[in-house]
C-alpha positions in Angstrom: 14.6 3.4 50.2 11.5 1.2 49.7 11.1 2.2 46.0 14.7 1.3 45.3 14.4 -2.0 47.1 11.3 -2.9 45.1 13.3 -2.5 41.8 15.6 -5.3 42.9 13.1 -7.6 44.7 12.1 -10.3 42.3 8.4 -11.2 42.1 9.6 -14.8 42.5 11.1 -14.1 45.9 8.7 -14.7 48.8 8.4 -12.5 51.9 10.2 -14.3 54.7 7.9 -15.4 57.5 10.5 -17.1 59.8 13.5 -15.9 61.7 16.0 -14.0 59.6 19.5 -12.6 59.5 19.8 -9.0 58.1 23.1 -8.2 56.4 23.9 -4.8 55.0 27.0 -3.3 53.5 27.2 0.4 52.9 29.7 1.2 50.1 30.6 4.9 50.3 32.6 7.1 48.1 33.9 9.9 50.3 32.2 10.7 53.6 30.6 7.8 55.4 27.8 7.7 57.9 28.1 5.8 61.2 27.2 2.2 60.3 25.0 1.7 63.3 22.8 4.7 62.2 21.8 3.2 58.9 20.4 -0.2 59.9 17.0 0.7 61.5 15.6 3.0 58.8 16.5 0.4 56.1 15.0 -2.4 58.2 11.8 -0.5 58.5 11.6 0.4 54.9 11.6 -3.1 53.6 9.1 -4.6 56.1 6.4 -6.3 54.1 8.7 -6.7 51.1 11.4 -9.0 52.3 10.0 -10.0 55.7 6.7 -9.5 57.6 7.9 -7.7 60.8 11.2 -6.6 62.2 10.8 -8.8 65.2 11.8 -11.7 62.9 15.4 -10.3 62.8 17.5 -12.2 65.2 21.0 -11.4 63.8 22.4 -8.3 62.1 25.7 -7.9 60.2 26.3 -4.3 59.3 29.5 -3.0 57.7 30.8 -0.1 55.6 33.5 -0.1 53.0 35.2 2.8 51.2 34.8 2.4 47.4 38.3 3.8 46.9 39.8 1.2 49.3 41.1 -2.2 48.5 39.1 -5.2 49.3 38.3 -8.6 47.8 34.7 -9.5 46.9 33.8 -13.1 47.1 30.7 -14.5 45.5 30.0 -11.4 43.3 26.4 -11.3 42.3 25.0 -9.4 39.3 23.3 -6.9 41.6 26.5 -6.3 43.5 28.4 -5.9 40.3 25.9 -3.3 39.1 26.4 -1.3 42.3 30.1 -1.2 41.7 29.7 -0.3 38.0 27.7 2.8 38.9 30.8 4.2 40.7 28.9 5.9 43.5 27.8 5.0 47.0 25.2 2.2 47.4 23.8 -0.3 49.8 23.9 -4.1 49.4 21.3 -5.9 51.5 21.0 -9.6 52.0 18.2 -11.4 53.9 18.9 -15.0 54.8 17.4 -17.5 57.2 18.6 -16.9 60.8 21.4 -19.1 62.0 20.7 -21.8 64.6 19.3 -20.0 67.6 20.8 -22.5 70.0 24.4 -22.1 68.9 26.6 -19.0 69.4 29.8 -18.7 67.5 
């Protein structure tokens, strides 16, 4: 996992040092894993690359989508398009600043 993440992590991107939100979408092609079982190993694999320590993670959005299903993709990025073009299962991970810690929605 770490080696694959390093391929897509730009040298211009800095390692986050503040609180973050971890978003992962697992696009599968036939048999899927339980979405809750994929988060922790992936989080641990990218420590030091995208963030310093997993105690920075305050929010997690984890989802899975069947590649043969119908869904609409908003804000298609080049990396996400590349994943779809390959035609087999893949992960899409986004690390962003954590939302306001004093507001629950």
